[in-house]
ROVO-259868 format. One record per residue (C-alpha): residue number from 0; residue in one letter; chain; x, z, y. Coordinates in steps of 0.02 Angstrom, whole numbers. Last residue first. Layout:
  resi  resn  chain       X       Z       Y
   NUM     a      A       X       Z       Y
...
***
This chain:
  resi  resn  chain       X       Z       Y
   421     g      A    1367   -1639    2370
   420     f      A    1357   -1551    2201
   419     t      A    1531   -1483    2171
   418     q      A    1629   -1497    2335
   417     e      A    1473   -1472    2440
   416     l      A    1416   -1321    2338
   415     i      A    1587   -1240    2347
   414     l      A    1595   -1278    2533
   413     q      A    1425   -1201    2568
   412     y      A    1473   -1039    2483
   411     w      A    1642   -1026    2571
   410     g      A    1557   -1057    2739
   409     y      A    1428    -922    2705
   408     a      A    1565    -802    2650
   407     e      A    1672    -842    2803
   406     a      A    1528    -789    2915
   405     a      A    1509    -629    2814
   404     e      A    1697    -599    2825
   403     v      A    1690    -611    3015
   402     e      A    1538    -497    3026
   401     g      A    1639    -345    2979
   400     l      A    1683    -224    2841
   399     a      A    1855    -147    2848
   398     g      A    1795      23    2784
   397     p      A    1878       7    2615
   396     p      A    2010    -131    2623
   395     t      A    1949    -307    2584
   394     e      A    2048    -378    2441
   393     g      A    2220    -445    2400
   392     q      A    2306    -511    2246
   391     s      A    2471    -592    2204
   390     l      A    2560    -673    2057
   389     t      A    2430    -631    1924
   388     i      A    2496    -690    1757
   387     l      A    2476    -842    1643
   386     e      A    2590    -832    1491
   385     k      A    2668    -998    1442
   384     s      A    2844    -928    1455
   383     g      A    3012    -956    1540
   382     r      A    2961    -878    1705
   381     k      A    2791    -796    1694
   380     f      A    2663    -926    1741
   379     g      A    2549    -934    1890
   378     y      A    2395    -851    1962
   377     v      A    2339    -815    2140
   376     s      A    2203    -687    2174
   375     t      A    2085    -664    2321
   374     i      A    1951    -530    2342
   373     s      A    1812    -520    2469
   372     i      A    1693    -407    2563
   371     a      A    1539    -453    2663
   370     h      A    1432    -398    2811
   369     s      A    1291    -480    2909
   368     q      A    1160    -527    2778
   367     d      A    1194    -368    2680
   366     i      A    1339    -310    2573
   365     l      A    1383    -490    2530
   364     s      A    1515    -523    2398
   363     y      A    1652    -652    2426
   362     c      A    1765    -725    2293
   361     h      A    1930    -819    2295
   360     n      A    2013    -867    2133
   359     i      A    2173    -968    2130
   358     l      A    2274   -1066    2004
   357     r      A    2451   -1134    2013
   356     p      A    2478   -1264    1879
   355     e      A    2632   -1304    1773
   354     i      A    2629   -1492    1749
   353     p      A    2607   -1544    1569
   352     p      A    2730   -1664    1486
   351     r      A    2685   -1849    1497
   350     e      A    2601   -1947    1359
   349     l      A    2500   -2043    1491
   348     l      A    2337   -1980    1416
   347     s      A    2414   -1805    1409
   346     q      A    2463   -1810    1594
   345     i      A    2288   -1870    1640
   344     v      A    2210   -1726    1543
   343     a      A    2326   -1597    1621
   342     v      A    2289   -1660    1797
   341     g      A    2101   -1648    1767
   340     c      A    2128   -1475    1693
   339     a      A    2207   -1418    1856
   338     r      A    2056   -1481    1951
   337     a      A    1933   -1402    1832
   336     q      A    2028   -1236    1828
   335     a      A    2010   -1220    2017
   334     q      A    1824   -1259    2009
   333     a      A    1798   -1137    1866
   332     a      A    1889   -1002    1965
   331     f      A    1775   -1035    2115
   330     a      A    1619   -1024    2007
   329     s      A    1675    -863    1926
   328     k      A    1736    -794    1760
   327     p      A    1890    -694    1805
   326     m      A    2068    -758    1782
   325     p      A    2183    -636    1689
   324     g      A    2238    -763    1558
   323     i      A    2117    -906    1535
   322     t      A    1987    -855    1407
   321     a      A    1859    -994    1415
   320     a      A    1669    -995    1420
   319     d      A    1658    -954    1606
   318     g      A    1748   -1111    1661
   317     i      A    1859   -1226    1561
   316     v      A    1878   -1288    1382
   315     h      A    1988   -1434    1328
   314     i      A    1970   -1523    1161
   313     s      A    2111   -1631    1091
   312     p      A    2208   -1472    1046
   311     y      A    2076   -1407     923
   310     r      A    2096   -1223     879
   309     k      A    2203   -1165    1026
   308     s      A    2083   -1261    1136
   307     e      A    2170   -1359    1272
   306     f      A    2162   -1288    1447
   305     t      A    2330   -1374    1484
   304     m      A    2437   -1232    1554
   303     p      A    2317   -1091    1509
   302     d      A    2319   -1141    1324
   301     v      A    2143   -1097    1271
   300     d      A    2045    -958    1184
   299     c      A    1859    -994    1184
   298     w      A    1758    -832    1195
   297     g      A    1662    -731    1064
   296     s      A    1805    -607    1048
   295     a      A    1829    -653     865
   294     d      A    1875    -832     914
   293     t      A    1769    -970     987
   292     l      A    1800   -1157     969
   291     g      A    1703   -1194     810
   290     l      A    1589   -1328     884
   289     q      A    1435   -1217     873
   288     e      A    1529   -1069     945
   287     g      A    1577   -1162    1102
   286     l      A    1407   -1247    1110
   285     r      A    1315   -1081    1120
   284     g      A    1395   -1031    1284
   283     a      A    1542    -913    1273
   282     k      A    1504    -728    1259
   281     q      A    1412    -595    1357
   280     p      A    1356    -414    1362
   279     p      A    1179    -403    1429
   278     i      A    1125    -378    1611
   277     v      A     971    -266    1598
   276     n      A     871    -259    1760
   275     l      A     734    -128    1748
   274     v      A     603    -101    1881
   273     d      A     509      64    1887
   272     a      A     651     141    1790
   271     q      A     671     297    1683
   270     f      A     841     358    1624
   269     r      A     884     449    1462
   268     n      A    1040     554    1434
   267     f      A    1194     588    1330
   266     a      A    1227     430    1227
   265     m      A    1119     328    1344
   264     h      A     936     284    1325
   263     v      A     872     162    1455
   262     t      A     686     170    1492
   261     r      A     566      36    1551
   260     k      A     424     107    1445
   259     r      A     384     -62    1364
   258     p      A     566    -121    1376
   257     d      A     635      29    1279
   256     v      A     824       8    1286
   255     h      A     950      75    1161
   254     d      A    1107     180    1142
   253     i      A    1189     127    1304
   252     e      A    1367     192    1309
   251     g      A    1417     364    1371
   250     e      A    1341     466    1512
   249     t      A    1487     507    1625
   248     e      A    1631     406    1550
   247     n      A    1516     255    1536
   246     s      A    1506     254    1724
   245     i      A    1359     304    1834
   244     w      A    1342     222    2005
   243     e      A    1211     289    2124
   242     i      A    1139     186    2266
   241     m      A    1014     256    2394
   240     g      A    1098     417    2451
   239     p      A    1185     334    2598
   238     y      A    1145     147    2608
   237     y      A    1248      73    2750
   236     r      A    1404     180    2763
   235     d      A    1411     262    2592
   234     w      A    1364      98    2509
   233     a      A    1499       6    2606
   232     a      A    1632     131    2553
   231     t      A    1572     115    2373
   230     f      A    1584     -74    2380
   229     a      A    1757     -77    2461
   228     k      A    1829      48    2337
   227     q      A    1750     -40    2187
   226     k      A    1803    -218    2227
   225     s      A    1785    -260    2040
   224     f      A    1732    -116    1928
   223     r      A    1789      48    1851
   222     s      A    1745     155    1699
   221     k      A    1644      17    1618
   220     a      A    1477       8    1524
   219     d      A    1392      42    1691
   218     l      A    1222     116    1727
   217     i      A    1188      69    1908
   216     l      A    1045     169    1984
   215     i      A     956     106    2138
   214     k      A     835     221    2231
   213     a      A     682     189    2339
   212     t      A     644     300    2490
   211     p      A     670     160    2616
   210     n      A     550      35    2534
   209     h      A     532    -114    2652
   208     q      A     679    -116    2773
   207     k      A     809     -11    2682
   206     f      A     739     -76    2518
   205     y      A     791    -255    2561
   204     a      A     967    -201    2608
   203     a      A     971     -97    2448
   202     v      A     925    -255    2351
   201     l      A    1073    -341    2433
   200     s      A    1194    -201    2388
   199     a      A    1132    -180    2209
   198     r      A    1153    -368    2180
   197     e      A    1327    -364    2257
   196     y      A    1365    -228    2130
   195     p      A    1295    -322    1980
   194     g      A    1390    -481    2030
   193     p      A    1565    -411    2062
   192     p      A    1627    -469    1889
   191     c      A    1549    -643    1904
   190     r      A    1515    -694    1723
   189     y      A    1570    -567    1593
   188     p      A    1729    -492    1521
   187     n      A    1713    -346    1532
   186     q      A    1580    -219    1482
   185     p      A    1404    -245    1545
   184     a      A    1314    -181    1701
   183     t      A    1141    -103    1680
   182     i      A    1038    -108    1839
   181     i      A     901      23    1862
   180     l      A     779       6    2006
   179     t      A     690     168    2049
   178     g      A     529     198    2144
   177     g      A     505     282    2313
   176     q      A     368     162    2363
   175     r      A     306      67    2212
   174     m      A     394     -92    2156
   173     s      A     304    -255    2196
   172     k      A     448    -329    2298
   171     i      A     571    -280    2160
   170     q      A     464    -362    2026
   169     d      A     450    -521    2130
   168     a      A     639    -527    2155
   167     l      A     666    -508    1966
   166     l      A     555    -658    1931
   165     g      A     634    -760    2071
   164     a      A     808    -731    2000
   163     q      A     757    -781    1824
   162     g      A     812    -963    1833
   161     g      A     928    -993    1686
   160     k      A    1072    -874    1705
   159     y      A    1109    -695    1759
   158     a      A     933    -645    1811
   157     h      A     931    -514    1670
   156     p      A     742    -503    1672
   155     i      A     648    -361    1585
   154     q      A     479    -442    1549
   153     r      A     545    -620    1535
   152     s      A     699    -546    1453
   151     l      A     591    -486    1309
   150     s      A     606    -655    1222
   149     e      A     796    -649    1231
   148     s      A     800    -479    1149
   147     m      A     818    -297    1198
   146     g      A     781    -143    1093
   145     p      A     958    -121    1032
   144     i      A    1083    -190    1160
   143     q      A    1232    -265    1067
   142     d      A    1125    -385     965
   141     w      A    1076    -477    1123
   140     r      A    1253    -540    1148
   139     f      A    1214    -664    1287
   138     d      A    1271    -843    1321
   137     i      A    1392    -911    1446
   136     g      A    1449   -1075    1522
   135     p      A    1469   -1233    1417
   134     s      A    1615   -1314    1511
   133     l      A    1685   -1429    1379
   132     i      A    1814   -1566    1400
   131     l      A    1840   -1699    1266
   130     r      A    1990   -1816    1269
   129     d      A    2013   -1982    1180
   128     f      A    1829   -2000    1146
   127     p      A    1703   -2092    1037
   126     l      A    1517   -2060    1072
   125     t      A    1389   -2059     930
   124     e      A    1201   -2067     963
   123     g      A    1088   -1989     833
   122     e      A     961   -1914     954
   121     e      A    1045   -1744     934
   120     l      A    1210   -1808    1002
   119     y      A    1371   -1828     904
   118     l      A    1544   -1826     982
   117     r      A    1678   -1926     893
   116     q      A    1865   -1913     869
   115     p      A    1905   -2003     706
   114     n      A    1970   -1890     636
   113     h      A    1912   -1742     741
   112     s      A    1724   -1741     720
   111     v      A    1607   -1654     842
   110     r      A    1434   -1580     822
   109     v      A    1259   -1561     894
   108     v      A    1272   -1608    1078
   107     e      A    1101   -1618    1161
   106     g      A    1076   -1764    1278
   105     e      A    1060   -1829    1455
   104     r      A    1202   -1949    1494
   103     l      A    1288   -1974    1662
   102     t      A    1421   -2110    1682
   101     i      A    1542   -2073    1823
   100     n      A    1562   -2200    1963
    99     e      A    1571   -2054    2088
    98     a      A    1443   -2099    2222
    97     a      A    1284   -2041    2134
    96     l      A    1368   -1900    2037
    95     a      A    1291   -1748    2123
    94     s      A    1127   -1840    2152
    93     p      A    1111   -1879    1966
    92     l      A    1151   -1696    1928
    91     d      A    1012   -1617    2031
    90     q      A    1042   -1437    2083
    89     q      A     911   -1301    2102
    88     l      A     968   -1134    2175
    87     s      A     876   -1161    2341
    86     q      A     712   -1167    2244
    85     e      A     735    -983    2205
    84     s      A     715    -950    2391
    83     a      A     840    -857    2498
    82     f      A     833    -694    2596
    81     g      A     744    -579    2474
    80     g      A     885    -481    2393
    79     i      A     846    -563    2225
    78     v      A     862    -735    2305
    77     w      A    1030    -690    2384
    76     n      A    1082    -620    2216
    75     s      A    1049    -791    2140
    74     g      A    1178    -874    2254
    73     l      A    1292    -930    2113
    72     c      A    1187    -927    1954
    71     r      A    1135   -1107    1981
    70     t      A     975   -1182    1914
    69     h      A    1018   -1355    1847
    68     s      A     927   -1522    1840
    67     l      A     986   -1662    1726
    66     n      A     966   -1551    1573
    65     r      A    1050   -1577    1402
    64     d      A    1212   -1620    1487
    63     i      A    1340   -1757    1462
    62     l      A    1468   -1821    1587
    61     t      A    1555   -1985    1547
    60     v      A    1723   -2037    1618
    59     q      A    1800   -2206    1578
    58     c      A    1970   -2196    1662
    57     e      A    2025   -2332    1784
    56     p      A    1986   -2221    1935
    55     a      A    2129   -2106    1882
    54     l      A    2150   -1960    2003
    53     r      A    1978   -1982    2081
    52     k      A    1893   -2004    1913
    51     i      A    1989   -1860    1837
    50     a      A    1947   -1742    1981
    49     k      A    1763   -1793    1982
    48     a      A    1741   -1757    1797
    47     v      A    1837   -1594    1815
    46     n      A    1728   -1539    1961
    45     l      A    1562   -1581    1877
    44     g      A    1608   -1492    1716
    43     g      A    1677   -1331    1788
    42     f      A    1549   -1297    1924
    41     g      A    1403   -1346    1812
    40     g      A    1362   -1509    1723
    39     g      A    1417   -1467    1546
    38     v      A    1501   -1585    1423
    37     v      A    1640   -1698    1488
    36     l      A    1692   -1850    1387
    35     v      A    1850   -1946    1428
    34     r      A    1879   -2121    1359
    33     a      A    2049   -2198    1397
    32     r      A    2066   -2388    1393
    31     k      A    2088   -2402    1582
    30     l      A    2210   -2256    1577
    29     a      A    2320   -2348    1454
    28     s      A    2314   -2506    1562
    27     h      A    2367   -2407    1715
    26     q      A    2510   -2339    1610
    25     s      A    2559   -2515    1558
    24     p      A    2557   -2571    1740
    23     t      A    2675   -2428    1787
    22     l      A    2610   -2270    1872
    21     t      A    2707   -2200    2020
    20     c      A    2560   -2160    2135
    19     a      A    2463   -2050    2014
    18     s      A    2549   -1887    2062
    17     l      A    2497   -1915    2242
    16     l      A    2314   -1913    2193
    15     l      A    2322   -1741    2116
    14     g      A    2410   -1671    2268
    13     q      A    2278   -1746    2381
    12     i      A    2144   -1660    2275
    11     s      A    2228   -1491    2300
    10     l      A    2261   -1528    2483
     9     g      A    2075   -1554    2510
     8     l      A    2035   -1392    2419
     7     f      A    2154   -1295    2530
     6     a      A    2098   -1382    2689
     5     r      A    1914   -1351    2654
     4     r      A    1951   -1169    2609
     3     c      A    2044   -1139    2773
     2     l      A    2170   -1002    2733
     1     r      A    2124    -847    2835
     0     m      A    2113    -722    2692
***
């Protein structure tokens, strides 16, 4: 895709600003009284807070997070593959908001009341709101992998949130010559659908230089995966015989994991690892469930036009925690949702009808430091309905791997970081 990302994102913000140009004095006054709370300082939360403040500078926007320093998941595979430091994943929220006139509060949210609308923090502080936006990320379903637990993830790292990339990278570097790395990939939906396969690619690039007889085995809970044709073509070209993908149709579901022996027991077989990377099944971040926003799926179901919770309409949920039609859970998707949600919130505060958004996801996956593949999807609404559908989609054809997409991938990565944290 040759669309300039900077131009696309710039036009998106410009479009938001243009919609604010026809406000009456009373509408400006309404926005000045409005109190918007945003919980979660990742790609969703930071971008929606910035979008609202830029669209309606009069609004009182407060961003709340329990930590003022974040370890990003985006870019963690680069650390695991050995060509970036774990320190490069650290983001500082005060720096990200320094020029935005957004109030930043450090605190743990414990509950919400709906009449009156109040958010309660652990320290006893109470914050009134007119609109509440949550971007709580993901959590793990440890009960779905017998033998594994959160405490054992320091021994068998998932490296899918919370700063474990360096730990897994160290294990890979210390692996014996000719050893085996096993990656277990979860069932959909989960954060960053191509993530386990980019991880295998970048570790294979490391092995090719430092441990050329090593093997990578991907035990997948799915029968197909994102960018599959392009990934498998790349593996055949650059890492022949090193990466093996085994679907659930071949060996069945995971029965249990033995962390001490580093073994994965499937329905029909048992696999031994030297380094074991178990990526657990996932659900919405803890706060979504705590505030009663999740359904039986474990995710927060929202109206894709306004991002309002189908349980509590005054609360919006964006990013990985939300079910938003066919959109994947990715940093770019969260950023796109954040900007559209900002418009929806302003429209609701002005008692205007929602504006039907167009949403996009664009995602690169590195094969090595010089080659990448990508996928782009555009989403909109089926005519006459509120159902979000995929309007168009394109991805790198198998065999069309080149340095151009790798250069674009690095630019795409830097732009996302600049737009969110810069």
